[in-house]
N, C-alpha and C positions, 0 to 999 in steps of 0.2 A: 432338368430338375425342376420340380414345382417350387414356388416361392416358400420361404419359411413363414408359417402361418401364425402371426402374432396378433391377428385381428381381434380375437376374443377366446376365452376358454369355453365358449359355447361351440367352438369348432371341433371339439374332440370327436373322434370316431370310436365305436366299440372295439375293444381289443379282441383277440381271438378267444381268450378265455371267457370274456363277457358274451361273445356271440354263441359260444357253446352252451353257456348257462341259459341264454334266451331260447336257443333251439330245443333244449330239453325241459323247459318249464312246464310244470303241471298247472293246468288252467281250468277255469270254470266261469260261471256268470257272477261277476263282481257285484252286480246290483242286488243279487239274492244272497250275497255273502258266501258264495260258493267257489270263489277263486282262492285256493289255498296260498298261492304265491303272493298275491296282493295282500291278503290278510296277514301273512307273516311279515311283510314289509311294514305295514301299518303298525303292527304290534311292536316291531323292533324300533321304529322311529319314535313312537310314543314313549317307549322305555328310555331310549337314548336322550330325549329332550326332557324327560321327567313329567309326562302328561298321561292322563288316563285313556285318551282316545285319539284316533287319527283317521284321516281320509286321504286316499291316493288321488292326485289330480294331474292333469296333463302338463301343467306349467306352473312356475312360480308366480307369474302374473295373475293366473287364476286364483292361486292361494291368497295373494294380496287382496284381490278384488272381493273374493268371498268373505275373507276375514273382516275387511272393513265394513262390508254389508251386515255382517253379524253384529257389529258394534254400533252401527249408526241407527238413529231414530229419525223419522220424517219430521221436518219442521225446523231446519236451520242448524243442525249439528255441524261441528267443525273438527277437522283433522289437523293435527299439528305434526310436522315432520321437517327434516332438513330440506333446504331449497334444492339440493342436488339429488334427492331420493328418487328411486325408480318410479313410484306412482306419479311423481311430478313430471319427470322427463321422458318416460318411456311406456306409459300405459294408456295412451290415447285419451286422456281425460277421464279415465275410468272412475275415480272416486266421485266425480260429479254425476256422471251418467248412471252408474250402477247403484250408488248409495246416496245420491243427493247431498253429498258432503261439500260444505265450504272447506277451503284449504288455506291454512296459514303456514307460511314457510318460516323456518328458523335458520339463521345464518351461522351455522356451526363452523368449527375449525376442521377443514377437510372432511366434512360430512358428519362430524361429531358435535352435537350441542350438549349443553350442560343442564343440570336440574334447575339452576338459577335462570337460564334462558327460557326454559319451559315455564317456570313460575311467572316470569315477567310477561309472558305472552298470553296467559290465561285470561279469559273474559270474566268480567264481574258477574257473580251469580245473581240471577233474578233480573238482569237488565234486559227489558223486552226489546230494546233497539239492536242488540248485538246477537251474533250467532252464539250457540252454546258450545263451549269447549267440551269435546266428547271423547276423542281418542287420540293417542300419541303413538307414532310408529318409529321404530329404530331399525336401521339397515346395517346388518353385520355380515361381512365387512362393508365399509362404505366404498361403493364402486367408484363414483366420481371424486371421492376423496383419495383416490390412488390406492385402494385396497387397505385403507386404514382400519385397524382393529379398534373397536370400541373397548376401552378399558372397563373391566368389570365394575370398578368403583364408580365410574360415570354412569354406567347402566343402572346401578343401584340408586344413584342420586335421582335419575330421571324417574325410576319406578316409585321412589318414595314420594316425589311430588305428585305423580299421577294418582297414587292411592289416596294421598291426603286430600286431593280435590275431586275424587270420585271419577277419574278418567279411566277408560279402558286402555289397555296397552297391548300393542302388537309388535312382534319381531319379524322383520323380513330377513330370513336366513339364507339368502341366495348364496352366500359364500361363508356360511357359519363354520363349516369344518376347516376352512382356511384359518379362521380366527382361532379355532381350537388348537390346531397344529402349531400355529405361530406363537401362541401364548401359553399353552399347556393347561388352560382353563377348560374344564369339562363342558360339553354342550349343555347339559342340564343346568349348570351354574349360570351360563349366559341366558338361557331361555326361562329359567325359573322366575316367577313373579309376573310374567306376561300372561295375558288372557289367551292369546293365540300366538303361535310361532310356526315356522315351516322350514323345511330343509330341501334344498334343490339338488338334483342329481345330474343335471345336464351341463354343468360347468366343470370345475376341476375334478369332480368325481367321475366324469367320463361316460355317463349313460346317455343314450340317445333321446329319451323321453322321460319326464316325470318329476314330480315334487310331492311332498307329503305335508299336509297341514295338521297341526295338533292343537288340542284344546280340551275343555271339559267334555264329558259325554253329551250333555245337552247341547253345547255349541256345535259339536261335530255332527250330531243328529240334524241340526238345522243347516249345517254346511252341506250335508248330503242333499237337502231340498234345493239349495242354490246350485249345487253341482248339476242336478237334474235340469233345473230351469235354464241354466246357461249352456246346456248341451254337452256336459262333460262325462256322461255315462260311457264306460269304456268296454263293457262286456268282458271278454277274456283278456283282461288287462295284465294277467300274470306274464304274458309274453314280454312286456316292457318292465314290469315290476322285478322280474328276475335279473335284469341288468342292473337295477338299483341295488338289489341285495348283493350282487357280485361286487359292486362298487364299494359298499360298506365293508366287505371282507378284504378287498384287495387294493383299494385306491385312496384310503384315508391317509395313512402314514406317509405315502409317497408324495403328498402335497408339499412336504418339506423340500422336495427336489425343485418344484416349481418356484418356491420362494428363493432358493439359492440361485436359480437361473435368472429370476427377475433382478436380483441384486447384481449379478454378473453383468446383465444387460445395462443396468443403470450406471454401474461403474465405468463400463466401456463407453457409453454415450457421453458421460461427463468429461471424458478425455478428448472429445472431438470438438473442433472449432465450430462455433455458431450454435451449439446445443446448450440450453439452459435447463439444468436439472440438479436436484439435491438428492443424491443416492441414499442419504440417511433417512429420507422419508419413505423409502420402499420397505414395507413391512411384510407383504405377502406376495401376490403374483401379478400385481397391476403396476405398470410404470407409465407415468405421465411425464412428458418433456416438451419443451418449447423450442421452436426454430422460427426464423423470420417468415417463412412461407410454408406452412404445414401441408396444405393441399398440393402444392407443387412438389414437395419432397415425396409425399405419398405416391403421386403419379409417376415420378421419375424412378422410384425404386420398386414399383409394383411387380416387375418380373422377377424380383429376387426376394422381397419381403412384403407380406400382406399385412398392412396395418391400417388404422383409420385416423383421419384427422377429426378431432372433436372441437375444432375452432380454427380461426385464421392462423394462429401460431401454435396451437396445441395438438399433440399426437398422443394417442393411447396405444400401448403395447401390452399384451397379456400372455404370460407363459402358462403352459398347460401340459396335459398328459402326452400330447403328440410332439412336444418340443424337447429336443435333447440339448445337451451342452454344446455339441458340434453345431447344432442349428443356431444357437445364440452366437457362436463365434462367426458363423457364416453371415448372420444378420449384421453383426458389428463390422465385418469387412465390407459389406455392401454400403452401410452408412458411411464408413470412412471414405469409400470411393466417391460418394456424392458430396461429402462435406469437407473432406480433407484438403 
């Protein structure tokens, strides 16, 4: 038997229904606006998030990098975001290389910072010695915050500060639909007020490729220029856009199952000796826990459970489309054998 894959929700594989949708997709040249499947996906995501325009991109990382470049100006602009956010930890220094952005990190509560924290971090206007506060980014849900959902009230606080001080605002929507399912707040309510936002399809939604960036028509027109420059033209992209459309039709509501499985995993881990975890902090599909030797446990259990150590004592486990309740029970049995 292969190990239970809790490494990441990026590990999902297309379902049979998704494969059929991909195989039957009607395609054309997306650069000319002639791929009907891609155009349908862009229109649907723009409507879902409450924006007038959208562009299909290969990855969420490209969405972040293009969006930040749209908002940055040469000459010392600064990006403000949580210290655990994806552009800081996992995008190879992209904000600096692609957009020339200085980065100031905010120490949020499990990835969530407040409007007051943002206000306190802003640079004085007109100070020629300092960078210029230019753009703020919010990651929904917070990955390294353990899948924490940004409360809508806090999002609104951050946006109010951003608007009052003339900042651009970007939402990293890598797991936005997890937040929607967990909270009951519509996607457009979370994304509304941001200048750009995006939705990922390769995590809990289970598609093999793709993300969609939304914004104003003028911003998306400019995003297309950066898509071309960065090598993101996809030609007959309907092949993969079809999988994303299928995910919207079939894989959104079922995210609740992943959340249940994550809490089941957390509760089971909390009962084991040597595990440090607060199950009450598990809101969506990401579970962080601590043991004395995280890399050692990961290595010992690798034939039964595929997980990753994110520090000397910290492990991350993520539930997703390919993980069943029986898989969670098998994983807990394996952990008990090692830790019991």
